[in-house]
C-alpha positions, 0 to 999 in steps of 0.5 A: 540521532537520524530518522527518516520520515516515510509518508505511506498510502493506499491508492485512490478507489477504483471501479474495481474497489467500488464493485467489489471485484478482486485486482491483485497485481494483475488487474491494472485499474485506473482511479474512478472519479472518487479515487481522482477526489481521494487523490486530490484532496490528499495532494491539497493536505500534503503538498507543503510537506518537502518530499525528496522521493516518491516510491510507486509500485508499477500499476497505474493506480499508484502512479494516478494517486500521486501524479499532482506531486510528481507534476510538481516536479518530484522525482520518482521510481516504480518499482514491482516489488511494490505491487500488490499481491497476486490473487491468481484465479480470482483476480477481475471476479467479482466473489460469488458463494463459492469465491467468498468460501475460498477467500475466507479460507485463504485468509483464515489459514493466513492469520493461523500462520500457514503464510506461505500458502499461494492464491491459486495461481498467485502469491503467498504473503511470504512472496510478497514480503521477500520481493518488498524488502529489496525496495525497502533496503533501497529506500533506508540505504539513502539517507539523504532522502530524509521524507519519502512518499510510498503509494501501493495497495491494501493487502500489500501495505498489510504485509509491508507494515506487519515486517517492518514493524518486526511482527508475524505475518499472520498478524497482518490483518490488525492493520486496517486500511481504506482508499487513501489512507495514510500510514506515517512512519519514522525510521530511526538509523540508529536502532534500525527500527521503524515507529508508527506515528499515524495508522490508516489516518484519513482526516485528509479526506474528511471534506469528501464524506461532508460533502 
């Protein structure tokens, strides 16, 4: 029985995360000091893992998150299919009362099953899923890469995990995430099914919490 181990992480913290500013795929923010510390803590905890390939989005916060692994000489690929959802007109804005109401109405409509609804000027969860699928088809088409690391984004990660695990997109909010959290999945080539080994794991960040 052949398996592939897939380590999926959310990028480290940015100042936009810290300030509660909506980022999405249209804001290409750098990691802040905390984000860089989170990236280093993850590297210290997982540098012993024999990753065959790293897959990241085209946004620099994912590249910065895994830069220490790349510096070891590990090969990597950037795929726009792994980018964060586009929040359209909300990107780069600190939500006020009107924006909060719009965001709440949008996410509640997704939870009610309207996953084809787009953010104004942006994307729907179904559109994000459809661009993610070719990337994961590519990843699983390479069985020689037995262990891979994927660095991506919060809402995109929720969408990804939902469809990988054959669940309705409306249920995506069950997958909690925080900056530099880890989901570890196993892909079984015989059954073509994914199973979750670790969910929203942040044990590698404990030293930062205690500092």
